[in-house]
Each structure stands twice: as C-alpha cells, then as structure tokens.
C-alpha positions as CSV (number, residue, x, y, z in Angstrom):
1,X,54.3,147.0,102.3
2,X,53.3,143.4,102.6
3,X,56.1,140.9,103.3
4,X,56.2,137.2,102.8
5,X,56.6,134.6,105.6
6,X,59.8,134.8,107.5
7,X,60.5,138.2,105.9
8,X,58.1,140.3,108.0
9,X,59.6,143.5,109.2
10,X,59.9,144.4,112.8
11,X,59.8,148.1,114.0
12,X,63.6,148.5,113.7
13,X,63.8,146.8,110.3
14,X,60.9,149.0,109.0
15,X,62.7,152.2,110.1
16,X,66.0,151.0,108.4
17,X,64.2,150.3,105.0
18,X,62.3,153.5,104.5
19,X,63.7,153.9,100.9
20,X,65.5,151.8,98.3
21,X,69.0,152.9,99.3
22,X,68.5,152.2,103.0
23,X,66.7,148.8,102.1
24,X,69.8,147.9,100.0
25,X,72.1,148.8,102.9
26,X,69.9,146.7,105.3
27,X,70.0,143.8,102.9
28,X,73.8,143.9,102.7
29,X,74.1,144.0,106.4
30,X,71.5,141.3,106.9
31,X,73.4,139.0,104.5
32,X,76.7,139.7,106.3
33,X,78.2,141.4,103.1
34,X,79.3,144.6,104.9
35,X,81.0,143.4,108.0
36,X,78.2,144.2,110.5
37,X,77.8,142.3,113.7
38,X,75.5,139.6,112.4
39,X,75.9,136.4,114.5
40,X,76.1,134.3,111.3
41,X,77.4,136.0,108.3
42,X,76.5,134.5,104.9
43,X,79.3,136.4,103.2
44,X,80.1,136.5,99.5
45,X,81.9,133.5,98.1
46,X,83.6,132.6,94.8
47,X,83.6,134.9,91.8
48,X,81.2,137.3,93.6
49,X,83.9,138.3,96.1
50,X,85.9,140.1,93.4
51,X,82.8,141.6,91.8
52,X,81.1,142.7,95.0
53,X,82.4,146.3,95.1
54,X,81.3,147.1,91.5
55,X,78.0,145.2,91.9
56,X,77.2,147.1,95.2
57,X,78.0,150.5,93.6
58,X,75.8,149.8,90.6
59,X,73.0,148.5,92.9
60,X,73.3,151.6,95.0
61,X,73.2,153.8,91.9
62,X,70.0,152.1,90.7
63,X,68.4,152.4,94.2
64,X,69.1,156.2,94.2
65,X,67.6,156.4,90.8
66,X,64.5,154.5,92.0
67,X,64.2,156.8,95.0
68,X,64.4,159.9,92.8
69,X,61.7,158.5,90.4
70,X,59.4,157.2,93.0
71,X,59.8,159.3,96.2
72,X,56.5,158.1,97.7
73,X,57.1,154.3,97.1
74,X,57.5,153.8,100.9
75,X,59.2,150.4,100.8
C-alpha cells in the first residue's frame, strides 16, 4: 500500500495494520482514543465523547464486513 507523506508505515505499524479491523484499532490507538500509552493523546472531545462507543462499534462492524468481502486487500 502506498501512504502519503507523514503517514508512511514503519515495520511495526505495517504488522499492526494487516487488515481493516486491526488498522481501525491502530488508528484508535494512534489518535489516543483507546487509552494506550501515546505520549500525546488527541482524545475525543465534545459531542463525540458520548457517541464514541456506538461509532467505534459500527466502524468495527464495517471493517469486519470489509475484511470478509475483500480478504486479499492487504491494507
């Protein structure tokens, strides 16, 4: 996969983003939305705070559906 500018994957990131579900989890960790040990967490603010659990569940469902339909996508 080709990444843009500052979003190039290093070896660890590439291993953590092998499919859509793991890429979503990586994104949540990267943005500081899941309580990981990021030095600077962006977090979720405002109205998104209350919506986050349902939004994350739906995003995860859609990622699973993508992985099932396109198993060789190799994100």
